[in-house]
Each structure stands twice: as structure tokens, then as C-alpha cells.
N, C-alpha and C positions, 0 to 999 in steps of 0.2 A: 376703548370701551366697546363692549360687544352688546348689541341689541338684537334680541331674538323675538321672532313673532311670525306667525303664519298669515296674518292678514296683510292686505296691500295698502293699509293706511300709511299715510306719510307722517313721519316723526321729525320734528326739527329740534335742534339742541343749541342753546346759547351757553357759552362757557367763558370763564375767566381763568387764566393761569396766574397764580400768585407766587411771587418770590420775595423772600425777606432774608437779608444776609444772616448767615449762621443757622438758618432753619430749613426744613424740608420744603420743597415746592408743593403747591396745592392746586387742585383743579376744583373749581366750584361751578356747577352747571345746573341748568334747568331744562328738562325736556318738555316739548309741547306737541301733543298729538293733533293731527289735522281733524278738528271737530267742528266743521263749518256750521253744523246745526246749533252749536252753542253760541257763537258770536259772529259767524260769517267770515272769520279770518283764517287763512291758512298759514300765516307766519306770525312772528312775534310783533307785538305793538310796542310803542315807546314805553307804555306802562309796564310791560313784561320785563323790558331791560332795566327800567327804574327799580322794580322790585328785586331783580337779581343783584343790582349794585347795592341796594340797601341791605340785603341779606349778607352779601360779602363783607360790607363795612362792619356789620354787627358781629359776624363770625370771626373776622380778622382782628377786630378791636383797635383799629388805627386808620390813618389816612390812606387813600387809594390814589395812585397815579394811573389814570386811564388813558390808554392809547387806542384810538378808534379808527376804523376805515371810513370811507365816505358813503356808506349806505344811507339812503335818505332818512330812514327812521332814526338813525343815530344823530342826525342833525336837528331833530325836533327841539324847539325852544324849551318845551317843558322838561325834556330830558337833561338839558344843560344846567338846570337849576339845582 
């Protein structure tokens, strides 16, 4: 994925790679610009990850098997629900 821009702003991207037997693989992603004035965060919150998972579930139309790393925000109790 190519990201072009001349500003020095930080951009973070959260992504899911999706595989289903007999279908093409898919990449579902959400970019987040470092806009500390908006909410004070420079990275994704558990709510951002939750919204990405909800969007993926709706777009794929089926259950999701999620494999996560041990990033602290991924361990949030609210995200596990």
C-alpha cells in the first residue's frame, strides 16, 4: 500500500488479512492520522480496533477467527467482548 504526502504527520494503519477457502484473500484496513488535538491519542485505542472488527464482520458476513499479538490495547477487557 502506498501512502503519499508531503507533511510530516504520523499515520498509523490497523489491518486485517482475511482468508476464506475458495475465495480471494482480502485486506481490510483503517488509517489513523496523528491528530493529537482531536483526542490526545497518537495511536489506535481499543475502540478503534473494535470498530475495525465490527466492520470486518459486517463486510465478510460470517464469523471471524482473530489471532492477536500481545499489544496491551489488544488485551483490553472491553475489546474481548
